[in-house]
N, C-alpha and C positions, 0 to 999 in steps of 0.2 A: 504494500500500500504506500502511496506517495505521502510523505510527511509534509505537514504545513508548519510554518513557523509564526509564532506570535510573540509579542513583547509584554512583559509583566513588570510593573513598577516595583522597585525595591522597597524593603521596609524603611520607613522614615518617621520623623517626628509627628507628622500630622496623622499617621495611622493610629496614634494613641486615642484619637476621638472617633474611632471606627463605629462604636456603638451609637454615638450621637448622630453620625452621618446616616446610618441605617434607619434609626428612628425617624429622623426628619424626612428622608426620602419615602419611607413607608407611609408616614402621615400625609405627604403630598399625593402619593398614589391613591390613598383612601379618599382624600378630598376630591380628586378628579372623578373617581368612581361615584362618589356622592352626587356630584354635579350632574352626572349623566342620568342618575336614577330619580332624584327628588321630584322632577316634574311629571314623571310617569303616572303617579296616583292622581294628579290634578287634571289629566287630560279630559276626563268626562265633564269637568266643570268649566274648562276654558272656553268652549263655544259660547256659553251664556255670559261669561265674564268679559269676553273680548269681542262679542258680536260677530262670530265667525262660524264656519261649519265644522263638524267633527273631523272631516277629512283634512281641512286646512289646519286644524289644531294639532293633528298628528305630525305636522311638519316641525313642531317644536322639539320633537325627538329626532325626526329624520334629518333635519339640517345639521344637527350636531354630529350625527353619525357620518354624514357625507363629508363635512369639514374635517373631521378627525381622520378619515381614511385618506383624504387628499394631502393634508398637512403633515401627517406623521412621517412618511418617508422623506419628505423635503426637510423637515426640521431635524430629523435624525441624522441625515447627511450633513447638514450645517453644523450639528453638534460635533460630529467627527472632525470637521474642518476647522471650526472656529471656537470650540469650547463647549463642554457639556453643561457646566453650571450656567453659562451665558444663555443657552437655549432653554434650560429649565426656568430661568428667570423670565424669559420671553413668554413661555407658556403660561406662567402664573400671572404675568401682567395682562395677557389677553383674557385670562379667566376673570381677573379683577375688573377689567373694562366691560366685559360682557355682563358680569354680575351687577355692576353699577347701572348700566343701561337698563337691564331688566327690572331693577329695583325702583327706578325712577320713571318708568314709562307705563302708559295705559294703552298704547297702540299695538295691535297685533303685528304690524310690519316691523316696528322697532324691537319687539320681543323676538322676532325671527332673527334680526341682526344680532341681538344680544346672545341668542343661543348659537349663532354662527361663530361669534367670537369665543364663546366658551368651548367650541369644538377644537380650538387649538391646544387645549390643555392635555388631552390624552397622550400626546406625543411625549409628555413628561415621563411616562412609565417606562418605555424602552430606553429612553435616555438615562433615566435613573438607574436602571439595571446595568447599563454600560458603565456608569460612574462607579457603581459598586465594584465592578471588575477592576477598574483602574485604582481604586483607593483602598480596598480592603486586603488584609492578609489572606492567602489562599484558603486557610482553614475556615474562614468566616464567610466566604463568598456564597457557598451553597445555601446556608440558612438565610442569609440576607436576600438572596434572589428568590427563595421560596416565599418569604414574607412579602416581598414587593409584588410578586406575581399574584399572591392571594388577595392583595388589596383590590384587584379588579372585581372580585365577588364580595369581599368584605364590605366595601363601600356600597355595593348594591343592596346587601342584606340590611345594613344600617340605614340606608337612605329611605327605604320604604316606611318604616315607623317614624323616622325623623320628620319626613315630609308631612305626615298627618299631625304630628305633635305641634308643628309650627303653623301649618295652614289653618287648622280648625279654629284656634283661638285668635290668630293674628292676621290671617289673610295671605294671599299668594305673594304679595310684594315682600313679605317677611322672609319667604323662602330665599329670595334673591339677596336680601340684606344679610341673611345668615351666610350666604356664599361670599359676600363682600368681606365680612369679618374673617372668615376662614382663609380667603385668598391673601389678605393683608398679613395674617399670622404666619402662613406658610412662606410667603415671600421674605418676611423678616428672618425666619428661621434658616432658610436656604442661604441668605446672604451672610448670616452669622456663623453657620456651622459647616456648610458644604464647601470644600475647597474646589478650585478650578483644576480639572484634570491636566496633567502634563503630557498626556497621550493625545496626539492629533495627527491629522493627515492633510496638511495645507495643499491647496490646489485651486483650480477653477471650478466654479459651480456649474453643473450641467443644466442650464436654463431650459433648453429645448426638451431634454428628457423630463424635466419637472412639469412643463406645460402639457406634454403628451400624456404622461401618467395621470395628471390631474383630470384631463378630459376623459381618459379611459375609465378611471375609477368612479368619477362622478356619474358617467353614463351607466356603468355596470350596476352600481349600487342603487341608482335611481330606478332602473328597470326592475331590479329585484324587489326593492322595498315598496314600490307602487304597483307591482303586478297584481296584487290582490284587489286594488281599486280599479285599475285600468283594464285588467284581464290579460292573461298571458299572451293572447294572440292579437291584442289591440295594436293599432298602428304606432301609438306612443311607446309601448313596451318594445315592439320590434325595432323601432327607430333607436331606442336607447341601447339595445344590445348590438345593433349594427354599428353605431358610433363607437361603442366600446371595443368591438372586435377590430374595426379598422384602425383605431388609435393604438391598440396593443400591437397590431401588425406592423405599424410604423415605428413604435417605440422600441420594441425588442431589438430589431436590427441596428437601430441607432445606438442603443446601450452597448451592443457588442462591438461597434466600430469606434466609438469615442474613447479617447484615452483616459478620461476621468469621469466615469458614468455615475449617475445618481444611484443606481442599483447595480452592483457587480453581478451580472447574470451568470457569469462563469462560476463564481463562488456559490451563487444560489442554486446552480444546477448540480453541485456536488451531492452525492447520494445522501449523506447525513442531513444536510441543510434542506434539500428537496423533500425528503421523507418527513422531516420534522415539520415543515410547513404544511404538508398534506395532513398530518396528524392534527396540526393547529386549526386547520380549516374545519375538521370534524369536531374538534374540541369547542370551537366557537359556536357551532350549531348546538352542541350539548349544553353549554353554559347558559345560553339565552333561554333554552327550553326550561332549564332548572329555575330561573328567576321568574319568568313570565307566566308559565302555565300553572305552577303551584300557587302563585299569588292570585290568579284568576279564580282557581278552584276554591280558595279560601274565602273569597268575597262573594261568590254566587249565593243567592238565597237558599236556605235549607229546603224551602217548599219545592224546589226543582228536583230534589232527590240527587243532586250532583254536588252542590257546594256546602259550605259550612256557615255562611251568613255572617262573616266577620267584617268589621269595619277596616278602613285603611290602616289605622294604627295597630289594631289587633292582629291583622294579617302580617304586618311587618314584624311584630314581636314574635310571631310563630316562626318566621324565617330567620330571626336573629340568632338562634342557636347554631344554625348552619354557618353563619359568619364567624362565630366564636370558634367552632371546630376548625375552620380554615386557618385561623391564627394559631391554634394549638398544633396543627399539622405541620406548620412551617419547619420546626426543628426535626420533626420525625422524617419529613421528606428529605431534608438535608442529610440526615444520618443514612437513610437508604441510598441516597445518591453517592455519598462518600464510600459506603461499604460495597455497593453492588453496581453503581453507575447510573447516570441519568436515564439511560435507555430502559432499565428495569423499573425505575420510578415512574416513567411515562406509561409503560405497559401495565404496571400494577394499578396506577391511578385510573386509567381509562377502563380497565377491567372492573374495578370496584364501582366506577360510575355506571357502567352498563348493568351491573348487578343491582345497583340502587334503583335504576329505572324499572327493572323487572319487579322488584319489591313494590314500587309505586303502583304498578298495575295490579298485582295480586293482593296487596294490602292497602286499601284506601277507604275502608268503611268507617273509620273513626279518625279523629284529629290526631290521636297518639300514633296510629299506624302511618298517617301521612308524614308526621314529623320524623318517624324512624326512616322512612324512605328518603326524605329530604336530607337527613343527616348522613346517610350512606353516600348519597350523591355528592354532598359537600366535601366529604373526606376524599373521594376520588378526584374531584375537580381540583382541590388544593394540591394533591400530589402531581397530577398531570401538568398543571400550569407551572408548578415549581420546576419541573424537569425541562420544559421546552426552551427557556432562555439558556440554560446550561448546555444543552445539546447544540444550540446555535453558536454559543461562544467558544465551544470546543472545536468548532469547524471553520471559523473565519479569522482573518488577521485581526490583531488587536485594534488597528486603526480603523476598521470597518465595523466594529461591534454595534455601535448605535444604529447605523444604517441597516444592518442585518436584522437586528431586533425590531427595528421599525417596520421592515417588510413583513416580519413574522406577525406583528400586531395587525397590519393591514389584512393579511390573509385570514387571521382570526375574525376580523370585522366582516369579511365577506361571508364567512360561515355564520356569523350572527345575523346578518341581513337575510341570508337564505332561510334561516330558521324562522325569522319574523314573518317572511312571506308565506312559508309553509304553514305556520300556525294560523295566520289569517285565513288561508284557504281551507284548512281542515276544521277549524273551530266554527266556521260559518257554514260548512257543508252539512253538518248534522246539528240541529239545534232543538232545544226544548223551551218551554215557557213562551209559547206564541212566537217562536223564532228569535227570542231575545238572548237566550243563553246557550252555550255549547252543551252538547250531550256528553254523557259518560263515555260513549264509544269514541267520540272525538278526542277527549283527554287521553284515553288509553292508546289511541293511535299515535298521538304525539309522543307518549312515553315509549312506545315500542320503537318508533323512529329514532328517538334519542338513544335508546339502548343499542340499536343496530349501529348507529354512528359511532358510539363509544367503543363497541367491540371491533368495528372496522379500524378505528384509530389505534387500538391495541395491536391489531394484526399488522398495521403499517409499522408500528414500533418494533416488532420482531425483525423487520427488514433493515432497520438502522444498524449499521455495523458497530460493534463494541469498540470503544476507544479508551486509551489510557493517556495520561499526561505525565511526562517526566522531564525534569530539568536536564538539558544537555550541554549548556554552556553558561558561563557567568560573566560574559563580557557586555559592555554597554552597547546599546543600539540607539545612538543619537542622544541628544540632551534629555536628561531626566528619564532615561529608559533603563529597564532592569535586565535580568537574565533572560536568555532565550528559553522558551518552552516548546518542546516538540509534542505534537498531537499525532499519535500513530495508531 
């Protein structure tokens, strides 16, 4: 097997604050995930509050997803070139500006702009993971990455009850004011605690590649996310997919020809990276199912024979133990990765997730049974999400870590969008309560699909080659660079 070489920073004085760096970055990741989730429970009320249609109101979620998918690979590449902390600060400033605009506006159009600005923030998560690789001692990277990866779901689990607790007594503007306070706090902590990485890859930015991938991702995710409303065979859906296909067809050859590409497709085509991204696509499908379907079932009236009739806050509190389990699983996932490798952690996590969805189908007659199924799924998601960034970092040069993790995040977003469209189609296909609520068969179908996706992801994990990391030299690699590490 061909060996690849990466650079690791040597132990230094600033590593003494490694715990503080991990804590601040994990809090930032949780804040970003909260931002993505808190408006979801408010969507049924926004049409009346903002004098718009339910379909238009759904754009308050869609526009954030689209912005995130477009900006994440761009900001990740800029982080590798110009500084990771710098781009984390840019992400938080955009989040702050979007939160301020949302908190001070009553216009639907301005709220869309606010959510668009907030969509810059998710790029912070892959950049934060790359910062951990640069700043932490090798023995602490696994646990830190596991915790940072888990924040994607932890924030979602916390955001659901938090939204209800703020919205019901104080109104929807208070949700955005809470985001303002959170953004200011995270920005201050990053500036005080997180050092700028000494690992960078200066060069020219690939503007044409950025424009092409922005068009391609926007068209692709727009077609997927709106297919339930437009119809899979509608002219708008077909146009979206056609634009996406043509844009990708131009973008890929350009990335292969240019000397400093936005995304290194040759590295991305390496077997470990490619297979990890395929597994991430399936994991994104699985995670969105976990958050959305369970929350729906908890809030549907008991009279339908399907749901549990809980309020927004109560449903969020039922989901909260899953988020707690994800935090607790971070050191466990790191131990498994150190002992057996990230590949085994990924396979085990996705297998447990698939088992959890099977339990969800077979045992959903009571709230306790549903919580058991949610808990099993939470453990599996925490393990698999912890493994994916490690697998990526083991297979790419240190100077391209943020860009590679950014692409992995985008791939996961595509899986999430696909799940959203699938849920919309399945849950409306069979309905009860005068067509208002999804049927039990529809919920079971989504759980079976999620189980299949999880088991397929585990099967893909078996195809990822086992890799080991050993120090092979102790010479400097440019300014502020450490020993060479060979991944073989």
